[in-house]
C-alpha positions, 0 to 999 in steps of 0.5 A: 500500500502507498499510504500517500496515494489518496492524501489531499487528492480529493476535496469535499466541496458540498455536504447534505443530510436529511433529518434522521428519525422514524420517517414514515412519511418518506420513502428512500427516494425522498431522503436521497433527494433531500440530502443530495440536493442540499449537497448540490446547493452547498457545492453550488452545483446547478446542473448535476447531470453535467457536473457529476461524473459518477455516483458511489452509494452505500446502503445495507437494505436497498430495495432496488439497489443502484436503481433507487439512487439513479431514478431518484436523482435522474442520473442514468448515463454514468457509473453508479456503484453500491457499497455494502460493508456492514456498519462501515458502508457509508465510510466505504462509499466515501473511500471508493469515491475518493480513490476514483478521484485520486486515480484520475478517473473522475473530476467530481463524484457524488457519495450517498449513504442511506437506509430505511430500516424502520420499513423492514418490519423487524422489531429486533433480534433475540439473543441467540447463543452459538455453539462456538464459545457460547457467545451471543449473536446480537450487538447488545450481547457482544458489547455487554460481554466486553463491558463486563470484562472491562468493568472487572479489569479496570473498575469501570461502573455503570455511572461512567457509561451513563456520563457518555450517554448524558454527553451525547444526548446533550450534544444531540439537542444542539443538532437540528437533524438529530432524532432524539432531542432530550436532555437526560441525567445519570440517574435516568440512565441508571434507572432505565429498563435493562436491555443486556446488563450492564446496558440499559435503554439509554446505553443503546442506540436506536434504529432510524431512517436517514440519508446523507450526501457528499460531493467530492472534487479533484482538489485542483478544481475545488475552488471552482465550487467553494473557497472553504473546501475540505481535504480528504487526508485518509480513509481506510477499511480493515477487518479482523478475525471473527471474535467468535473464533479468534482465540486471542480476542480478549474482550477489552479492545476492538481489533479492527479499530486498532488495525484501521487506525494504524492504516489511516494514520499512515495515510493522513500523516498522523503520528499523535492523534490526540494532539493532531486531531481536533474532534472525532465522530465515533460509532457509539452503538453502545456507551461502552463501544464509544469508550473502547474506541477512545482507547483503540484509536490511540487517543488515550492509554488502554484502561484509562477511559473512566478517568477521561470520562470523569474529567470531561476530556471528550465533552464539547468543551473538552480536550478532544470532543467526541460525537459533537452532534450526539452520535448514533445515540441521538441520530439512530443508525440507518446503517448505510447513512451513518458514515456519511452523516459523520462526514457531514458533521465533521465538515460543518465543524471544520468550516465553523458552521456547527452553531451551538455545538461548534468546536473552537479552532477545529482543523482535523476531524476523524469519523469511525464506524465498526460493525459486521459479524462483528469484525469490520471498521472504517475510518476517515480523516478530513482536514482544512487545507 
């Protein structure tokens, strides 16, 4: 791998996002159009049929595949590709778009992430047990086991996890397009109904419907769209052995995140992420997942999560704000849309357009998704020029 092959070759010149939620009154096409036309407007694109060379879309539950995007946007005479990579789908769609520009194939491309799981009629899986290591099959079951091991090893408590939920709920009240806008307290989290110990209701992200879009341009052409464009410094995908069959999985770290972080830091030229990255959006499907990610990204040493939660390191006014828009906890998780929604938030932050949740002097931002069997991770790093 040439770690510098993608760095600074593509620029983000437009972003858009629909409101996330239980969008019963909208089909996938409505959300795709809403997010994409906001991105067009943001980039100053008024003739997309002439200005967009290719489309990279990400969706885990598409009803009609690429046709869903092509017909929604009336973009037929150009390549449209679909990425599907578990919860890292949106990040992977961005990666494909950035690589196509870095390779010199296209000048301007559209990236769209979307999903509408609320229409699938699935109320949620049960915690079935496998015959391999007797491990649960659901995300809540998986991360509950990690939480129990972390509690026992490092002295973490439910109160520490509750503070992460309180932080993200607060940030979500400041994000216009979030689904949940409700301040909560540590007591609310502790007293909520139990889902899978130690996770109560407020420790878990919900499902939602949503779509987000990004317009990427060759960096040399970015000023044709806007002066305050944002550079793609690196974007990577990594998978690790399935924890169900990996004898070295210790339930205290997520291997794909550690591996992917090493790869994307090399791409972006990052050697000290805590000092060099201004803020991060991470995959907080559960409060414990966010805490593990602090450590797996190398922001803080392993086992020190509870001290940093107590000191407010990752709050909006802390040393390294995390999930500035409330994350999955308040947006929900329409799988294909989440990674692109994170890019949307990071671009607003880097352009100084995040309003009441604005991080001061932000110059470099990271987004992170994990998911799969579970064994996949996607990370993107973007920055001001």
